[in-house]
C-alpha positions in Angstrom: 0.0 0.0 -0.1 3.0 2.3 0.9 4.3 1.9 -2.8 0.8 2.8 -4.3 0.7 5.9 -2.2 4.3 6.9 -3.2 3.7 6.0 -7.0 0.4 8.0 -6.8 2.0 11.1 -5.5 4.7 11.0 -7.7 3.0 10.7 -10.9 0.2 12.9 -10.2 1.6 15.9 -11.8 2.9 13.9 -14.9 -0.6 12.8 -15.5 -1.7 16.4 -14.7 0.8 17.7 -17.3 -0.3 15.0 -19.8 -4.0 16.3 -19.1 -3.0 19.5 -19.5 -1.4 19.1 -22.7 -4.6 16.8 -24.1 -6.9 20.0 -23.2 -4.8 22.2 -25.0 -4.8 20.1 -27.9 -8.7 19.9 -28.0 -9.2 23.4 -27.0 -11.1 25.7 -29.4 -11.0 29.0 -27.1 -12.6 32.4 -28.1 -12.4 35.6 -26.8 -15.3 35.4 -24.4 -14.0 32.0 -23.1 -10.6 33.1 -22.4 -11.7 36.3 -20.5 -14.0 34.1 -18.4 -11.6 31.5 -17.8 -8.8 33.9 -17.2 -10.7 35.2 -14.2 -11.2 31.7 -12.7 -7.8 31.0 -13.3 -6.4 33.8 -11.8 -8.9 33.6 -8.6 -7.5 30.0 -8.5 -4.1 31.2 -8.6 -4.6 34.0 -6.0 -6.1 31.4 -3.7 -3.2 29.0 -4.0 -0.8 32.0 -3.4 -2.5 33.2 -0.5 -2.6 29.6 1.0 1.0 29.0 0.3 2.0 31.9 2.5 0.6 30.6 5.6 2.0 27.0 5.1 5.2 25.9 6.5 5.3 22.4 5.2 5.9 19.5 7.7 6.8 22.2 10.5 3.9 23.7 11.8 0.1 23.4 11.4 -1.4 25.9 9.4 -4.6 27.5 10.9 -4.6 31.3 9.8 -5.5 32.9 6.6 -7.2 30.5 4.1 -6.6 27.5 6.5 -9.3 29.0 8.9 -11.5 28.8 6.0 -11.0 25.1 4.5 -8.2 22.4 5.6 -7.6 22.0 1.8 -7.2 25.5 0.6 -4.4 24.8 -1.9 -6.4 22.2 -3.3 -9.5 24.2 -3.6 -7.3 26.9 -5.3 -6.5 23.9 -7.9 -10.1 23.3 -8.6 -10.9 27.0 -9.3 -7.8 27.4 -11.6 -8.5 23.9 -13.5 -12.4 25.1 -13.9 -11.0 28.3 -15.3 -8.8 26.5 -17.9 -11.5 24.3 -19.0 -13.8 27.3 -19.4 -11.1 29.2 -21.3 -10.6 26.1 -23.5 -14.4 26.3 -24.7 -15.0 22.5 -25.2 -16.8 19.6 -23.5 -13.7 17.2 -23.9 -11.8 19.6 -21.8 -14.3 19.7 -18.7 -14.6 16.1 -19.0 -10.6 15.5 -19.0 -10.5 18.1 -16.2 -13.1 16.4 -14.1 -11.6 12.8 -14.6 -7.9 13.8 -13.6 -9.1 16.2 -10.3 -11.3 13.6 -9.0 -9.3 10.7 -9.9 -6.4 12.3 -8.1 -7.5 14.9 -5.5 -10.1 13.4 -3.1 -7.4 10.5 -2.5 -4.8 13.1 -1.7 -7.0 14.8 0.8 -7.7 11.5 2.5 -3.8 10.7 2.4 -3.1 14.3 3.6 -5.7 14.1 6.5 -4.3 10.9 7.6 -1.0 12.3 7.8 -1.7 15.5 9.1 -3.6 13.8 12.0 -0.7 11.7 12.8 1.9 14.4 12.8 -0.2 17.2 14.9 -2.7 14.9 16.8 -5.0 16.8 19.3 -3.9 19.9 17.6 -5.0 19.1 14.4 -8.4 17.4 15.7 -8.9 21.0 17.3 -8.3 22.8 14.1 -10.1 20.8 11.9 -13.3 20.7 13.4 -16.1 22.9 11.9 -14.0 23.0 8.7 -15.0 21.4 5.5 -12.3 19.5 3.7 -12.5 21.1 0.7 -15.0 24.0 0.0 -14.0 27.1 2.5 -16.7 28.1 4.9 -17.9 31.6 4.8 -16.6 33.7 7.6 -14.9 36.4 8.8 -11.1 35.6 8.3 -8.0 37.3 9.8 -5.8 38.3 6.8 -2.9 39.2 8.9 0.0 36.4 9.1 0.9 35.9 5.4 4.8 35.2 5.2 6.4 35.9 1.7 9.1 33.6 2.8 6.7 30.6 2.7 5.3 31.4 -0.4 8.9 31.6 -2.0 10.0 28.4 0.0 6.7 26.7 -1.4 7.7 28.1 -5.0 4.2 29.3 -5.8 5.2 31.6 -8.1 5.6 28.8 -10.6 1.8 28.3 -10.6 1.4 32.2 -11.8 3.7 31.4 -14.6 2.5 28.3 -15.5 -1.0 29.9 -15.4 0.2 32.8 -17.6 1.8 30.3 -20.1 -1.5 28.3 -20.4 -3.5 31.6 -20.9 -1.1 32.6 -23.6 -1.4 29.4 -25.3 -4.9 29.4 -25.4 -4.7 33.2 -26.8 -2.6 31.9 -29.6 -4.7 29.0 -30.3 -7.7 31.3 -30.5 -5.9 33.6 -32.7 -5.2 30.5 -35.1 -8.8 29.6 -35.3 -9.9 33.1 -36.0 -7.5 33.4 -38.6 -8.7 30.1 -40.3 -12.6 31.4 -40.1 
């Protein structure tokens, strides 16, 4: 079972990138789909960036900022970002590919993460996680202080911004290609 977990965690990124290239292949974006998709892509990217500034991985339990709203704000940000890519792609195939990838990997990752965090932080984790959804943020007032730029940099979250912009630019070029053919 342990080998499966390692294999699963290791290859999720590869399968994600492969899925993304398939989505880009099938995409038939237009100005409207890119504009709406861009909004969701940036929203997901922002949510991930916000969460990464609060997480000191494997050293302390993150409980502030977005972690006061959800146990898995990074995964929620990934979901919003992925929905944005599907919207920008403007094809049913792209929604299906995204849904298969996301629901194949992320629920299992959340379960594994939950077990790991419960084991590592014990009662502190139990107390914090009570009243929080595993995925969707609860709507409540949150303290925005405590964002740590060094955590953001250490977690290399800036790469998600580059990745997101690359995808948007690729979709713009693809839209221009289709516009030119029409």
